[in-house]
Structures are given as structure tokens and as C-alpha cells.
N, C-alpha and C positions, 0 to 999 in steps of 0.2 A: 545553511540548513542543518539542523541536527539530524542524525541518521535515523532511518527506520530499520527495524530488526526483525528477521524472519522468525516466526513462531512455528515450532515443529510439534507434532504429536508423536504417538508411538509407532504407528505403521504408515506405509505409503502406497498409494496406487495413483493413477492418473485421474480418478473420478472423485466427485464430491457429492455425498448424499447423506448429510447429517440428519438424524432423526429430530423431529420436532417435539417439543414438550407439550403435554396435555394441559389445557387451560387451568390455571389455578394451582398447579403442583408446586410445592415449596421448593426453595433453592437447594435443599439437600436431597430431595427425592424427585425423580423424573420418571414419567411413565412412557415406556416405549409402546409401539402399536399393539403388542399382545397383552398390554396391561401390567406387565411385570415392572415393579419399581426398581429404578437404578439409584443406588445411594452412593454419594460422594462424601464420605465421612472422615477421610484422613485429616489429622490435625494440620494446621497451617505450618509450613516450614519456615516462615518468617513472621515477624511482628508487624502488623499493619498499623501505620500511624494515622492514615486518612482513608477511612472507608469510602468507596465511591458507588459501587453497586453490589448489593448483597440481597438477592431476591427483590430488588427494586432500587431506585436511586436513593442515595443517602444525603442528608443535609440539603445544601443548596446546589448540589450537582445537577446539571442538565444534560439531556441526551439530544445531540444535534447530528448533522451530517446528512448525506444524500441517500444512505442505505435504508430501505424499508425495514421497519422494526416493529416488534410487539413486546411491550414491557408489561408483563402480567404480574400483579402484586403477589409476592411470595414465590416467584418462579424465576428461572434464568431468563436473561434477555434473549430474544429470538431476533436475529439480524441477518439480512441478505447482503452479499458483497458482489453480486453480479453487476455488470455494466459499470465498472470502476467506482462502485459506491464506497462511501466511508461511514464509519460510525464514530462520532465524536462525543467524548464526555468532557464537559466544560464546567469550570467554576471560576467566574470572573473575580479577580482580586485574590486568587490563591497565593499564599505565601508559605514558607516553611523550608526546612532542610530535609530532603527525602533521599533515601538510598536506592530507590528503584520502584518499579511497577510490578505488581503481582496480579494474576487473574487465573481463572479456570476456563477451559474450553472442552467441550465434549467431542471426542474423535471416535466415530464408529469404525469397527474393524474394517480394514481395506481402504479407508479413506486417506487422502493425501493432505499434504501441508499446503497452506495457502495464505495464511495471515502474516501481516507484519504490523508493527506498532511504532509510533513515534510521538513526539511532543510538539506542541505549538503554543505560541503566544498570540492570542487573538486569532483572527481568521487566517492570517498569513503564517507560513512556516517560520519557526525560530531561525535566527541567523546569527552569524558571528564570524570571526576571523578563522576559526577552526572548523573545517567541514569534514569530519571523519567519513570514511567510506561505509557503505552498507556492511553489516556484519551479522553473521548468523548466531543465533543463541547457542551457547555451548551446551553439550550434553548434560552437564551438572546444573544447569539452570532450569531444568524441567524435571517433574517427577510424575509418574503414573499414579492415578487414584483408582477408585473402584469403578467399574462399569464403563471403562473407556473415557473417563474424565482425565484430563491432564492439567496439572498445575504448572504455570510458567512464571518464573521470576526474572525480570530483566533489570540488571543493575544500572544505576544512574551514570556510572562511568562509561557505559556504552550509549545510552540514550542521550545524555546531555553532559558530555565530559567537561565542557567549559562553564557549566552551571548558569546557562542563560534563564531568565525568567520564563515561566510557562504557566498556562492556566487551562490547558486541555490536553487530553490523551486521544490519539487517533488510531483506530483499527482500520485496516483495509486489506484487500487481497493483492498479492504481488503477481498473480497470474490469472488468466481468464477462469472463472468459475461459473457454474450454472445457478439456477434460482432457488436452490435448496436453502432452508433456514439453518443458521449456525447458532449454537447455544453457547452463551458466555455468561459467567457468573463470578462472584467473589472478586471483583475488581478493587484494588486498593493501592495506595502509595505506602511504601515501606519506610520504616524509621531510617533517618540518616545518621551522620555523625560516626563515632567509632564503631557503633554496632551495625552500620550499613551492610547490606548484602555484598559479598565479594563478587568480583566479576567472573569468577570461574576460570580465569586464565592467570595463573601464577606469574609474577614478575620473574624475568630471567635473572638468576643470580650470577655473580662473578664466576668466571669459568673455574671449575674445580680442577685441581691437578689430577693427573691420571694416577690411579692406584697402582700398586706394585704388581697386581695380578693382571696378566694379559688376557684379553678376550680371545678365545680360539675362533678362527675362521678357516675355511677350507675351500680350495680350488680343486675341482675333481677332473682329472684327466683320464680316470678309469670309468667314466660314464659315457654318455652319448653326446658328442658335440653337435651343435646345430649351425648350419650355414647362416651367416648374417647377411641380409640384403643390404647392399650399399645405398639403397634408395630410401632407408629410414632417416637419412640426414637431409631431408628435403625442406625447402622453404617456399613461400608464395609471395606474390605481389611485386616481385622484382625479377629482372633477368640478370645473367652473370656480368653484364656491362655496368649495371647501375646499383649494385648491392651497397648498403650503407657500410658494410665491413665484411671482410672475408672470414667466414666462420667454417669454411671447409664444406659448404653445402654441395651435395652430389647431384641434386635434381631440382629444377625450378618449375613451380606449378603456375600455369596460366589459369587463375581462378578468381573467385570473388563474385559478388552479385552482378557486376557489370558484364561478366562473360556469359551470363544467361541470355543476353540480348546482343551478343557481339555479331556484327556483320563482317564476315571475313573478306568480302569482295570490296567493301567501301571503307573498312577500317573505322566503323562507328560502333558505339554501344550506348546504353542508357544507364543513368545513375540510379534508377529505381527510387525506392523510398529513402535511400541514403541522402539524396539531394534533389528533391522536387521533380523526380521522374523526367529528367532532361536528357535528350540525346546529346552526344558529344563526340568529338573526334577521339579515336582510341589508337593504341599501340599497333603497329603493323605486326601481325603474327609471324611473318617471315623474318623480320628483324629480331623478334624475340627468339625464335628458333636459331637463327644464325649466331646471335650473341652467345647463346648457351653452348652450342656445338663448338664455336671457335675456342672456348675455354675448356673444352673437354667435359662439359656438363650435360646431363640428360634433361629432357623436357617432358612435362605432363600437360596436355591440353584439355581444358574443360570445353566440352562440346554442347551447344544449346539443343535441348530436346523439347522446349516449350512451344515451338511452332511459330514464334514471332521474334524478329530481331529488328534493330534500329534501321530505319530507311535512310537516314541522313545524320548529319552531325549537329543539328540545331533545333529540331522540333521538340515540343514538350506536351505533356499530357493534360494539364489542367490550366488552360489560359483563363485569366481573370475576365477577359472580354467575353468569354463563352459561358463560364460557370459562375461569375460573380465574385464578390469579396470572399477571401479565404483566410483561414487561420494564420498562415504565414505566407510570405512571398520571398523569392530569391532576392537577397539584399542588393544584387547587382542588376535585377530585372523585375520590376513590379508587376509585369504582366504574367509572370510564371508562378503559379500557386502551388501549394502543397497537397491539394486534393481534399481539404477539410473545410467545413464551414466554420465561421468565426466562433461558434459555440463548441467545435470539436467534432461534430458528426462528419462522417466520411461522405464525400461526394461520389455519386455513382458515375464511373468513368464513361467517357464516350467510346467510339469505336477504336479498336486497336490501330487501325490504319492512320490515325492522327500522328503517331510516332513511328509505326512499325510496319514491316512487310512480312509476308508469309515465309517460313523457313521449314519446309517439309523435309523428310529424310533424304530425298534426292539432292537437296541443296547442301546438306551435311556431307553426303557422299562425295560431292564434288570438292568440298573443302579437304576431306581426308586424302583424296587423290592428289590434290595440290601439295598437301603436307608431305606425302610420300615422295613426290617428285623433288621437293626441295631438301628432303632428308636423305640424300643418297651419298653425300660426301663423307667418307670415313665410316660407312655403316650406319646402323639404326641408332639415332639418338633420341627419338621420341619413344618413351617407355610406356606411357599410359595415355589412353583417351578416357576422360572421366565424364560420365553421363550427367551433365549439368551440375547445378549447385543448389543444394537444399530445396528441392522441389516442393516439399510440404509446407514451405513458407512463402510460396509464390503469391498466395492470395493476400499477403501483406507486403512483401518486398516488391512484387511486380503486379500489384492489384490493378494497375491501369490496363494491363492486357490479360491478366488472369484473376479476375475478381472472385471467381468461384473456387472454393477449396478443392484440392486434389484428393482423390480417393485411391484405394487399393487398385482397382481395375485400370484406372487411367495411368497410374504409374507403370504398371506392368505393360500396358499397351505401348506407351511411349518407349519403354526400354527395349521391348522386342523389335519395334519398327526402326528406331534409330540405331539400336545396337546391330541389327542386321545390315543396315546401310553401311556402318563402319566396317563390319566384317567383309562385306563385299568389296569395299574400296581398299582394304588392307587386311588380307587374310591372316597375317601374323600379328595383328594388333593385340595389345593387352587392353581390355576394356574394364573399367572400374565403375561401380555404382553401389547404392543409390545416392551417396553423398548427402545423407541426411544430417541435420544440424545437431540433434541431441536426444536425450533420453525420451522425451515425449514422442517424437516421431521415430524412434526405434520401435515403439509399441503400438502407436496409433497413427491413423491418417489425419490429414487436415480436416476432413469431413467429421471426424470423431471429436475434434477439439474446438470447433467453432462455438461461440456462445449459443445456448439453446439446444445443442446436441445432447440427447439424453441416453445414458447407458451405452455410449460408444457404438452407434448403430452400424458403422462401416466395418468395424472389427467383428461384431457379432454376425454380420452377413458373410464373413469369410472365415468360418469355422472357429471363431474366437481366437485366432492366432495373432501374435504380435505381427505388426506390419512386415518387418524385415524377414521374419521366419517364413511367412506366407509368400513373400516376394522371391526368396531363394528357392523355395519348393516349387513354385510355378515355373521359374526359369529352368530349373533342372528338368521338369516335365516338358518344357518347350524344346529343350536340346534333345531329349529322347525322341520327341515326336518328329522334329524337323531336321535333326542332325546339324543344326546350326547353334553354335555356342555364342551367346551375346553378352556373357559376363565372365570375366576371368578373376577379378579381384572384388571382394566384398568391402566396400568403403563406407565408413561412417566418420562424422566429425565429433570432436569431443572438447568441450570447455567445462571447467569446474563451475558448478552452480552455487557453491558456498559464497555467502556475502563477502564482498571485497577481495576475493582471491584473484579473479581475473581483472586486475587493476594495478595501478602503481602503489597501492597501499603497502606500507613496510612497517607498521606498528607491530609490536612483538606478538600480539594475539593473532592478527591476520597472517603474519609470517608463519607462525606455528600451524595455523589452520591450512595454509597453502601446502605445507609439507605433508600434513596428514591427507590432504585431498588427493595427492598423487596415488594413494593406496586404492582409489576407485579404479585405477587402471588394471589392477591385478589381484587384489586381496579379497577373497570371497567372505572373509570374516568382518570386513570393514563396512559399516553402515554409513552411507554418504551423509555428510552433515549439512544437508540442504533440504529444500522442499522435496527432493527425491526420497530421502530417508529410507533407502533400500541399499542392498549390496549391488553395486553396479558391476564390479570386476570385469571391466569392458573387454579386455583382451581375451581372457579365457572364455567369456561369454560368447564373443564373436566366433572363436574357434569351435565352441560347442554348437552354435547355430549352424555354422558351415558343415561340420561333421554330420549333423543330424539331417540337414535339408539339401545340401549341394556339396558333397565331399569333393575335395580337390581344389577348391577356390583358395586364392590367397586372401589375406586380410590387410586392410589399409586404414590409417587414421588420416583422412584427407585434410583436416585442419585440427590443430591443437595449440594450446598456449596456456600456461599456468600463471601468467602475470608476474608482477614483481621484477620487471626487467632491469630495474636499476638497483636491485637489492640482492644480497647474498642468498636470500630464500628463493628468488627467481632462478639463480644459478643452480642451486641444489635441486629444485623441482625439474628444471630442464634436463640436468644430468640424470635424475631418476627416471624421467620419461624415456629418454633415449636408451638407457640401460634396459628398461622393461621391453621396449620395442625389439631389441636384440634378443632378449631372453625368450620372448614368445614368437620369434620367427616372423615378425611383421614384414610384409612385402614392400610397403612404402608408407611414409609418413611425412607430413608437411606442416612445419611450424608456420603460424600465421601471425604477422606477415614475415618479418625477418628480425632477428635480434639486432638492436641498435648497435652501432659501432662502439666498441669499448665498453659495452654494458656488462652487467653481471650475467645476464642470460646468454650473452655471446660466449662467456667462459664455460657455461654448461655444455655448449656445442664443442668448444675447443678441447675439452677434456677428452673427447673422442676423436677429434679431427686434426688437432695440431697443438698438443699440450706443451711441447718444448719449443715452439716457434720454428722448428726445422722439419715439420712434416710428421712428427711422432703421432701415431694414431692408434685407436682401438683396431684389433685385427679382424680376421675374416670368419673365425669359428668361434661360436659362443660355448663356454664351458660352465657346467653346473657349479654352483657355490653354496656354501652355508655361512650365515652371519647372524649376529644377535639382533633383537629389536632395535629400531632407530639407527641402524647402520645397514647400508646396502652395499653388497660386494658384487660387481659385475666383472666377469673375466673373459678373456678372449686369447686365442692362439693363432699362429700362422698355419699354412698348409702342412709344413713339416713337423710342427709341434715343438720347435726349438726356442721359439719366441713367444712370451706371454706378456699381455698388457692387461692390467686390472684397474678398474675405477672404483674407489671407495667413497661413498657419500655418508658423512657423519651428520645426522639431522639433529643431534642433541645440541641445544643452544648454549649449554653451560657446563658441558663435560668434555674433557679430553680423554679419549679412549686409547689404551694400549692394545693394539691388535697383534696377534700372533697368527700369521697366515701360513697354513700348511699347504705346500705345493708337492708333497712327497710323491703323490701319484703321477706327477708330471716329470719328476727327475730332480737332480741336484741343481742348485742355483750356481751359475758361473759368474754372473755380474748382474747388477741392477741399478736403475736410476729411479728417483722419486721426485715428483713435482706436486706442490700443494697450492690450492687456491683457498683463501680465507676472506675474500671480499676486497683485497687490496687492488687499487686501480692498475697496478702493474701486471695483474694477472697471475699465472702460475709461476711459482718460484721454485727453483731447483733446491733440493735439500741434500745434506750430507748423506752418504750411503747408509741405509738402515742396517741394523744389526740382524744377525740370524746365523743359523748353522746348518749347512747342508740343504735341507729341504724345508726350512721354515724362514719366514721373514717377520721380524719384529718391527712394527711400525706405529708411531704415535699419530693419532688422528685428532687434530684440533677441533674445538667446538665449531659447528656450522662450517663444514669444510668439504672440499673435494680433494682427494689424494689419488694421483695416478702413479702406479708402480709398474715400471717397465723392466722385464726380466729376461735375461738370456739364460737358457738351460745348458748344462754341460753336454747333454746328449739329446738328439731329437727322439721323438716318440717312435716306437716300432711301427712300421707301416700297417695300417688297418686297425690300430688299436681303437681310435675314436674318429669316426667320420660321420 
């Protein structure tokens, strides 16, 4: 199938409310409700070879698809994309060499991105041996016009790189939207051949030799050092006995969708919508804890707060004998359906008791007491209790027992009741939450995001505050009132939303996008290149939310992964993320699930955990640094300040950098070692000693590389200089 591509506008929010065109208005002029004409008069950026829709259908083009539409002569098309609708523009027998698709869409200020576009041959998706991943339109593929119109040009090397025949263009929404009309106009196919529109992603040139001028960088021992939590090097989905490869993980998270329904007494859980809502035998939590502690590793347990857990290891929620034929059935058991009708509509679930038993706070309290009794050898190894897993998605992942969307009040109520139970069973527990999945549910509840919800009613009913801000504020008030603290760590999940990034895609364009996407962890100037289209700057934003609403909490990234696990870009992104976690004082972080053995992403971990194969690691205190664009310098020191370890990530794909690292505020260099990873399967390779004099280190940084510099200083820092 040829890929679909995300279309972005100028601004982003999580709502969609595009204005409708007044009947009969021409394609270049649109009337908004107050009667003011909006004019989109900017000249086309590309030459159109095949007009498709310009104030009406052109030639023999047809408008098809399931989306409600109004095609008024002389005006833009009005289309709805709710309920998975598509708008299809078709011309049977279409031939020609085209360079891309161009169109205009009106984006009202504050509206979010929602459209994607693809090509088809006939009614079925085009197919071929090459199936590129989804990809986001690059910033230079769109331009803002007057009055919130945006022109988007999608090059053919993204839409149809193998040049399969096609005769229709498909527009659809890639996320749930409401019933508002969307305005689209000036749709056409761009000339192909030598004049075809460029993809916007320049091909990577052969690596340029480093210039004779070194790029200055600095490690500052004259500033404030920050203690690095050892628990930022966490992983999920495995225990220390069965990891696919040792990457030096410090803590193992008992997590994922199944843990929301885990029965600690019977060792059962439910596969949820991941696999036909089936109960199944599950890992013994005691064995998980024992395996970790025997290897000197910490454990984080996800604790169910949804109120229902699996009652056995074999029940299932949607029997065909009860609900009739279904869209899919378990290939190994035709009686187990997926909970949808053959046409795709969701089946209303039966009673939760079909698969599950009640799990009130008292039941969780007994489990935490059992954990404490088992975790007595060698001190405390359970470092966190996490309040469930992505609760605002329960009405999808666990809709068989939670069909109704969760709201602000219910999330708070469950947090206080179950958090109190945990605190009573383990007064010294570290409790983390709300473990929400991503951007949408940082800001809104599930009630706000269901189809048909208008103007985010749940958020409006709660002072208009983003969900997690309100949540933190109310938990602080709860502690002040009851003297019971039910949250210690503010935990959110983060996955990049840019097309193709969280995948195995390794083409040059996606790899470059993957590396840019890491800036959403920290950079307030970076606008996320996805449907989010805002500055996420997750880590500073989380700290701001905590400082404003519940000072003193730690922050955690309970799940994260930037994809590209088999490619050097995945290694660089992993190293970048771990460095940022250290920089921003993150309390814990968990890669999901675990870097594959021998993979590039594993090397991103090993840069911090075992770069020399002999236990060489990033140290315990984070030091401020300065570095140029496209190069990240992360530095650490030991308690005495005599030992420095720096990780340098060169994100430039085609340029060797000469770095001159100034460590003068730390002292004179006595000795140093250097290890470099450039994607070679052998991992980090020791380098000849770098040049430098006294307090500087001259280091060559290959393109797309991770360099670890291990430095012994001549003298330790004076006591108390930076702590």
C-alpha cells in the first residue's frame, strides 16, 4: 500500500471547528459568519498539470467516498471526516507523469491537524513490493495563505515512490474528529519530470571532511551540578532474568495493557483489545520481583485501579455464540471474537463478570502488603507503584469492562482511593501517576475526545484547565486537607507522533525526522512536526506544571521509544533522550519495551551504561554544557569531581565535526579515553587518545555518531564547589 501523509496547518489545538463557506461564494473568496470575505489569493507555488477541483470538479473527475460533502459551484468543497469518512477524487483511466499533489485547506486559528492523503488504483489501495511508512509532510511542503488558508504540496516520491498506477486521491482523518465541515479547494496534480516538486528532504551527501576550525564546546564545573537518578535507565516488558540483551537497565517496569487487569492472587490478566479481550495466564509477580532483586535491579509495579481484574486464565469477552458473527476471530479459536460486527461497528459488551472480578482498593492494599513482605531481603527494591496504565484509553483498550470514557473526576477519585490504599499498606512507597499515553490526554479527558463531544465539555467543567494540571492541583489540595500524600511522581508516557518515526523505518528522511523529533522532549522553540504542531517541550513543561500545581513532585516518563531500533538514528535518538532525562533531573524513565540484543538502540543505552564493555558508565552528577546546533553534549562527574564522562551526539548526517571541549572549570586533564559508535555492529570502538592541552580536549565527531569521552582530572574539585 502506498503511504498516506499527514497534512498540517499553521496552528494546533485538540479541537476541530472549521468555518463553513456561505453557499455560492467563489473559490477565492469565502464568507465567515460575520460576513467578512476571506481571500486566498497567493499565487500557486507549483505548476498544476491536472486540475481536479477548483471551485468545482474539473474535467471528468468524480467525487466519491463515504464522507458527507457539499460541492457548491464556484466555492470550495465542504467535507466531513467524522466516523472514519473518506473523500475520494477519482478519474478512471488517468495517465501521466506527475510530480505530486497540491491542494488548499482552510485552518481556523486554534484548530488542529487531522488530514492525511494517499493514492489508490480503483477501489482498493495501491500495492507493490515497496511499502514505505507513514510520513509527515515536511515544513517546506506547506505555505500559509491569507485568512488561515494553507497550501500543501505533497511530492510523488512520498505518495508513490515506486510509481504504481493510480486513478484517485483519498483524503481522510487520521484521528477522531467531530462533525464540522472542512473546506478544501484548488486540488491538482503537479507536473512531473525534471520540474517535479522536490521532496523537501535533501539527500544526504557524502560525509564532508571536518574543517580546520574546531567547534567550541564547554563542560561547566563552575555551575550547579544536578544529581542523576539511576532509575532513568529503566525498561519494560521483561525482568532481569529474560532480557533480550544486557543494556545496563537499572529498573524493570511491570507494565503494559495487561497489567491493568492483572490478578495478583491467581496470576491471570487480560489481553484487552491487543488480542481479542482474552484472559490468559500471566507472570507470577513474585518471580518478577525475585528475578530483578537477585540481579541487583529495582522494580516498578503497575497497580490496577480500574476496579476489575481477570477472574481466570481462559475466559473471553465476546463469544461468537453469544454475540453472533464478528469482524475477526482468534485464528486459534473461532468462538473468540474481537467485539466488532462484520461491518466494523462495535458490539456493546456484556457484564464485566464474564471475564473479570471486582478489584477494590482493599484488594490492592493486600497485594502491596504481600509485595512488602516479599521485598525484605537486602532492603527495598520496589522503587515505584504506578497507578495503572493509560486510563484515558480504557474505553478503547479495555472497553469490555470500561465502555464509558473516563473523566476528570473519576480519574481523581480512583487516584485518591487506590493511592491511599497503597500508602496505608506501604507508608514509604513512591507512587507515580497518572501514566497517561500522550499529548491528547495531557490536555483533555476521554470524555472530551469521544466522537460527538463538542467544545471539550469535561475540561470546560473543570476551570478550563488541562487534565494533568487540574489533577495535580486537586491532589495537592487533597494532601493539604487529609495529610495523606497519594502521589510522589508525576508520570506521563511519550511517543513521537511524527509519521514513521516510531517504527523501524530507516530511510534518510524519516531518520532525520526521528532526530528532530527528540527536540520535543526539551526545546521550547521546536514545533512538533506532527498533528500536534505545537511546542511540546515535555520535560520543562512537566516541571512547570509541577512547580505551579504541586511543588516537590518528581517527574517520570513511564514509557518512551523513538523507533529506529535497528538503525543508527535509533541509537542517536536513544542517547539523546537519556541525556535529556539526566539534564532535567527526571526521577525515572522506562524504554518500551527493551532494546533488542545487539541493536543500534541498545548502543544508545550502552553509551551511558557500559561504553567500554567493562562497566564504564555515565556518572552520578550532571554538569551544564554548551554545544552548537545538531550536536548534543551531555556531561557527568563523580562525587569527588575527579572523574568526568561526556556523551557527544553528532546528529549531522554528512559532516564530521571537530570539537574543542573546554573543561577548564573542572581542572587539568590527567588522562582520557574515547569510544565512538557509528553504526558498526561491533558497537563502541576505542579511539587513539585525543589531542588537547591542559584543560581542552580536541575531538573529531564522525557523522551520525555517539562519542564517549572518559576523563580523569589532575585534581578533584574543591569540596562544595558544585553539589
